[in-house]
C-alpha positions in Angstrom: 0.0 0.0 0.0 1.1 3.6 -0.5 2.3 5.4 2.6 0.0 8.4 2.3 -2.6 10.0 0.1 0.2 12.2 -1.3 2.1 9.1 -2.3 -0.9 7.9 -4.2 -1.3 11.2 -6.0 2.4 11.1 -6.8 2.0 7.7 -8.3 -0.9 8.8 -10.3 1.1 11.8 -11.6 4.0 9.6 -12.5 1.7 7.2 -14.4 0.1 10.2 -16.2 3.5 11.5 -17.2 4.3 8.1 -18.6 1.1 8.1 -20.6 1.7 11.5 -21.9 5.2 10.5 -23.1 3.6 7.5 -24.9 1.0 9.7 -26.5 3.7 12.0 -27.8 5.4 9.1 -29.6 2.2 8.2 -31.5 2.2 9.0 -35.2 0.6 12.4 -35.9 -2.3 10.7 -37.7 -3.2 8.7 -34.6 -2.9 11.7 -32.3 -5.1 13.8 -34.6 -7.7 11.1 -34.9 -8.0 10.6 -31.1 -7.3 14.2 -30.1 -10.8 14.8 -28.7 -10.9 11.6 -26.6 -7.3 12.2 -25.3 -8.2 15.7 -24.3 -11.3 14.4 -22.4 -9.1 11.9 -20.6 -6.5 14.5 -19.7 -9.2 16.9 -18.6 -10.2 14.4 -15.9 -6.6 13.6 -14.9 -4.0 16.3 -15.6 -5.5 19.4 -13.9 -7.0 17.7 -10.9 -8.2 19.8 -8.0 -10.6 19.5 -5.1 -14.2 20.5 -5.9 -15.5 23.8 -4.4 -19.0 23.5 -3.0 -21.1 26.3 -1.5 -24.0 25.5 0.8 -26.8 28.0 1.2 -29.8 27.7 3.4 -31.5 28.9 6.6 -30.1 28.3 10.0 -31.0 24.7 11.0 -31.4 23.5 7.5 -28.5 21.0 8.1 -25.7 22.5 6.0 -22.8 21.3 8.2 -24.5 18.0 8.8 -24.9 17.5 5.1 -21.1 17.9 4.6 -20.5 15.3 7.3 -23.0 13.0 5.5 -21.2 13.3 2.2 -17.9 12.5 3.8 -19.4 9.9 6.1 -17.2 11.5 8.8 -17.3 14.4 11.3 -15.5 17.1 9.3 -17.7 20.0 10.5 -19.1 21.1 13.8 -22.9 21.1 14.0 -24.8 23.7 16.0 -27.6 21.9 17.8 -29.6 25.1 18.7 -28.0 28.4 17.9 -26.3 29.6 14.7 -22.9 27.9 14.5 -21.2 28.9 11.2 -19.6 32.4 11.3 -17.7 34.3 8.7 -17.8 32.2 5.5 -14.4 31.2 4.1 -13.2 28.5 1.7 -12.2 25.7 4.0 -10.4 22.6 2.8 -12.3 19.8 4.6 -10.2 16.6 4.8 -10.7 13.2 6.2 -8.6 10.2 5.5 -6.9 11.8 2.5 -10.3 12.8 1.0 -10.7 16.5 0.3 -13.3 19.1 -0.7 -13.3 22.9 -0.5 -16.4 23.9 1.4 -18.1 27.3 1.8 -20.4 26.5 4.7 -22.2 29.9 4.9 -24.2 31.6 7.7 -27.8 30.8 7.7 -30.0 33.2 5.7 -32.7 35.0 7.7 -31.0 34.1 11.0 -32.2 35.8 14.1 -29.1 35.7 16.1 -25.3 36.1 15.7 -23.4 32.9 15.0 -21.2 31.2 17.5 -18.2 31.6 15.2 -16.9 35.1 14.5 -18.1 37.1 11.5 -17.4 40.8 10.9 -20.2 41.1 8.4 -23.4 42.7 9.8 -25.8 40.2 8.1 -25.8 36.8 6.6 -26.5 38.3 3.2 -23.4 40.5 3.4 -21.4 37.5 4.4 -22.6 35.5 1.4 -21.7 38.4 -1.0 -18.2 38.6 0.4 -17.7 34.9 0.0 -18.7 34.6 -3.6 -16.6 37.6 -4.6 -13.5 35.9 -3.2 -13.9 32.6 -5.2 -16.5 31.1 -7.4 -18.1 27.8 -6.3 -18.3 24.9 -8.7 -21.8 24.1 -7.5 -24.3 25.6 -5.0 -26.3 23.3 -2.8 -29.5 25.1 -1.8 -30.9 23.5 1.3 -34.5 23.8 2.6 -35.5 21.9 5.6 -38.3 19.5 4.8 -40.6 20.7 7.6 -40.1 24.4 6.5 -40.5 24.1 2.8 -43.4 26.6 2.8 -42.2 28.8 5.6 -40.9 32.2 4.4 -39.0 30.5 1.6 -39.3 33.7 -0.5 -36.5 35.2 1.6 -34.3 32.1 1.1 -34.8 32.4 -2.7 -34.1 36.1 -2.7 -30.8 35.5 -0.9 -29.9 32.7 -3.4 -30.7 34.9 -6.3 -28.6 37.8 -5.0 -25.6 35.5 -4.4 -25.9 33.8 -7.7 -26.1 37.1 -9.6 -23.0 38.3 -7.8 -21.1 35.1 -8.7 -22.1 35.5 -12.4 -21.1 39.2 -12.3 -17.8 38.8 -10.7 -16.6 35.5 -12.2 -18.5 35.4 -15.5 -19.6 31.8 -15.1 -23.0 30.2 -14.8 -22.9 28.2 -11.5 -25.4 25.4 -11.3 -27.7 24.9 -8.3 -28.7 21.6 -6.8 -31.8 21.9 -4.7 -31.7 19.7 -1.5 -34.7 18.9 0.7 -32.9 18.3 4.0 -33.8 16.4 7.2 -36.5 14.4 5.6 -36.3 12.0 8.6 -38.1 14.7 10.7 -41.3 14.6 8.6 -44.2 12.7 10.1 -44.2 10.1 11.4 -41.2 11.6 13.2 -40.3 8.5 15.1 -39.4 6.6 11.9 -35.8 7.8 11.3 -34.4 4.7 9.7 -34.9 4.2 5.9 -36.6 2.7 4.0 -39.4 5.0 5.1 -43.1 4.1 5.5 -45.6 4.8 2.7 -47.0 7.7 4.8 -43.6 9.3 5.3 -42.6 8.8 1.7 -45.8 10.5 0.7 -45.0 13.5 2.8 -41.5 13.6 1.3 -43.0 13.7 -2.2 -45.4 16.5 -1.2 -42.6 18.6 0.3 -40.4 18.0 -2.8 -43.1 19.0 -5.2 -43.8 22.2 -3.2 -40.1 23.0 -3.2 -39.9 22.5 -6.9 -42.9 24.8 -7.5 -41.2 27.6 -5.5 -38.0 27.2 -7.6 -40.0 27.3 -10.9 -41.7 30.5 -9.9 -38.4 32.4 -9.8 -37.7 33.3 -13.4 -34.0 34.1 -12.8 -33.1 31.0 -10.9 -35.0 28.4 -12.9 -32.5 28.1 -15.8 -29.7 27.4 -13.3 -31.4 24.6 -11.4 -29.4 21.5 -12.3 -31.8 18.7 -11.4 -35.0 17.8 -9.6 -35.2 18.4 -5.9 -33.1 15.8 -4.1 -34.7 14.7 -0.8 -32.1 13.7 1.8 -31.4 12.7 5.4 -27.9 13.1 6.8 -28.7 11.3 10.0 -25.8 9.2 11.2 -24.0 8.1 14.4 -20.3 7.9 15.2 -18.4 5.3 17.0 -17.6 6.8 20.4 -14.0 5.6 20.4 -12.6 6.4 17.0 -15.2 8.9 15.8 -15.7 7.0 12.6 -19.1 6.3 11.1 -20.9 3.5 13.0 -22.5 1.2 10.4 -25.3 0.3 12.8 -26.2 4.0 13.2 -26.0 5.0 9.5 -29.4 6.3 8.7 -28.3 8.5 5.8 -30.7 8.5 2.9 -30.3 9.6 -0.7 -26.9 11.1 0.0 -25.5 8.9 -2.9 -28.2 10.3 -5.2 -27.2 13.8 -4.2 -23.5 12.9 -4.9 -24.5 11.8 -8.4 -26.3 15.0 -9.1 -23.3 17.0 -7.9 -21.0 14.9 -10.0 -23.1 15.6 -13.1 -22.3 19.4 -12.9 -18.9 19.5 -11.4 -16.0 20.4 -13.7 -13.9 17.5 -15.2 -10.9 18.6 -13.2 -12.7 17.9 -9.9 -14.2 14.5 -10.8 -11.5 12.2 -9.5 -11.2 14.1 -6.2 -15.0 14.1 -5.7 -15.5 10.5 -6.5 -12.7 9.5 -4.1 -14.3 11.7 -1.5 -17.9 10.5 -1.8 -17.3 6.8 -1.3 -20.6 5.7 -2.8 -20.5 2.8 -5.3 -23.0 4.5 -7.7 -20.8 7.6 -7.9 -17.6 5.6 -8.4 -19.0 3.4 -11.1 -20.4 6.4 -13.1 -16.9 8.0 -13.3 -15.2 4.6 -13.9 -17.5 3.9 -16.8 -16.7 7.3 -18.3 -13.0 6.5 -18.0 -13.5 3.2 -19.7 -15.6 4.7 -22.5 -13.0 7.4 -23.2 -10.1 4.9 -23.1 -11.9 2.5 -25.4 -12.5 5.3 -27.8 -8.8 6.2 -27.8 -7.8 2.6 -28.3 -10.3 2.2 -31.1 -8.9 5.2 -32.8 -5.4 3.8 -32.6 -6.5 0.4 -33.8 -8.0 2.0 -36.9 -4.6 3.3 -38.1 -2.6 1.2 -40.6 0.3 0.4 -38.3 0.2 -3.4 -37.9 1.6 -4.8 -34.6 3.3 -1.4 -33.8 0.1 -0.1 -32.1 0.2 -2.8 -29.4 2.4 -0.9 -27.0 0.2 2.2 -27.2 -3.0 0.2 -26.5 -1.5 -1.9 -23.7 -0.2 1.2 -22.0 -3.6 2.9 -22.1 -5.3 -0.2 -20.8 -2.9 -0.5 -17.9 -3.3 3.2 -17.1 -7.1 2.8 -17.2 -6.9 -0.1 -14.6 -4.8 2.1 -12.3 -7.3 5.0 -12.5 -10.2 2.7 -11.7 -8.3 1.2 -8.8 -7.7 4.8 -7.5 -11.4 5.7 -7.8 -12.2 2.6 -5.7 -9.8 3.8 -2.9 -7.0 1.4 -3.7 -3.4 2.3 -4.1 -1.9 3.3 -7.5 0.6 0.9 -8.9 1.5 -1.0 -12.0 1.7 -4.1 -9.8 -2.0 -3.6 -9.0 -2.9 -3.5 -12.7 -0.7 -6.6 -13.2 -2.6 -8.3 -10.4 -5.9 -8.0 -12.3 -4.2 -8.7 -15.7 -2.7 -12.0 -14.4 -6.1 -12.9 -12.9 -7.9 -12.3 -16.2 -5.3 -14.2 -18.1 -4.8 -17.3 -15.9 -6.7 -19.5 -18.3 -7.1 -17.3 -21.4 -3.7 -15.5 -21.6 -2.7 -17.3 -24.8 -6.1 -16.6 -26.3 -5.8 -12.9 -25.5 -2.4 -12.7 -27.0 -3.6 -14.5 -30.1 -6.6 -12.2 -30.5 -4.4 -9.1 -30.2 -1.9 -10.4 -32.8 -4.7 -11.4 -35.1 -6.3 -7.9 -34.7 -3.0 -6.2 -35.6 -2.5 -8.5 -38.6 -6.0 -7.6 -39.9 -4.5 -4.3 -40.8 -2.7 -6.0 -43.6 -6.1 -6.1 -45.3 -6.7 -2.6 -46.6 -9.9 -0.8 -45.6 -12.2 -3.3 -43.9 -9.2 -4.8 -42.0 -8.5 -1.5 -40.2 -12.2 -1.0 -39.3 -12.3 -4.5 -37.7 -9.0 -3.9 -35.9 -10.3 -0.6 -34.4 -13.5 -2.2 -33.3 -11.6 -5.1 -31.7 -9.3 -2.8 -29.8 -12.2 -0.7 -28.5 -14.2 -3.9 -27.5 -11.2 -5.4 -25.8 -10.5 -2.3 -23.8 -14.1 -2.1 -22.7 -14.0 -5.7 -21.6 -10.9 -5.1 -19.5 -12.4 -1.9 -18.0 -15.6 -3.6 -17.1 -13.7 -6.4 -15.4 -11.7 -3.8 -13.4 -14.9 -2.2 -12.2 -16.2 -5.6 -11.0 -12.9 -6.3 -9.2 -12.0 -2.9 -7.7 -15.3 -1.1 -7.2 -17.8 -4.0 -6.8 -15.1 -5.8 -4.8 -15.9 -9.1 -6.4 -13.4 -11.9 -6.6 -11.2 -12.4 -9.7 -13.4 -15.2 -10.9 -16.3 -12.7 -11.3 -14.0 -10.2 -13.0 -12.8 -12.9 -15.4 -16.4 -13.9 -16.2 -17.2 -10.3 -17.0 -14.1 -10.0 -19.2 -15.0 -13.2 -21.1 -18.5 -11.9 -21.6 -17.0 -8.8 -23.3 -18.0 -6.3 -20.7 
């Protein structure tokens, strides 16, 4: 295992440097044909940074608690009664090597001063100062499920003002993800543990519908709403000894769906950091499948070129790198040895067959026209099969036998 998260990132950077050097040695025709796909791949990997997430909502809407729920760890203090969060500033929240820049703002329409210091006279002034400093990648707009029709016009006015300022100062259209928070408190209130009863689920649907109607009525905000209202509960308990999430007290609900909606609008450069942070299988698999799709497209483009046998090192290097990135997404270490571990497992009984297919694919290029097309299709399909097997092994955490069966089925 790597000694630290920094070691893992260094390993990823070294692997990326190796991939870039290989790409530079490709014939110009190959690079030109696959330029779009290669740029997509590099956009995800080369300029990596932590996502910047702004949370906006009334005091008590559960902003700090939602951050903890996304991390699955206590990274923010939660104010049980009074206002907790003071002067908003971009804070790098970190737990176990997982990082996200958070702007946990003062509650809008709050009636008291927050526990933490803030020189600004009002929450609205604080919000304006925060967005002028840096532009968020996404805004999470929280409304408490029990207060969805209580003075929400003031919340929407604050959101509109903040968003307008972000657009004015930074010239970018920030997407908004609407979050119906603390759904566990809706009647019947004693049912905190999902799956919820039909009665509680009905109340959640009603609250979500009402929240959505309020959003649609705001002509300015409506175009920036990224998705449907995401109802959530961040309720979770911690082990008293090590302060880690106690699986027996994990009552979080729909946090994985919220992570997916955030992932849909986050910039490419933040995708790897976010998927590593939000350790939900659905989120990991979505990014991993995108990596596989892009890598398969690059390998297919290489396979189309009339360079028999000589394309094998390029395709192999890309496939190994793809496996390493999928392993990283799953939370595993980054190493060629880890990629080899999967490769050996997939080839225990079919290694000779794989080698034969690859050589046969390359030799097809000796047949003008149709041979190149078949070769490209085989390269893409083979890469997809390997990527699908890697997802089964690293993200689904299935044994090598299951990964091998997925590989043999062609992904």
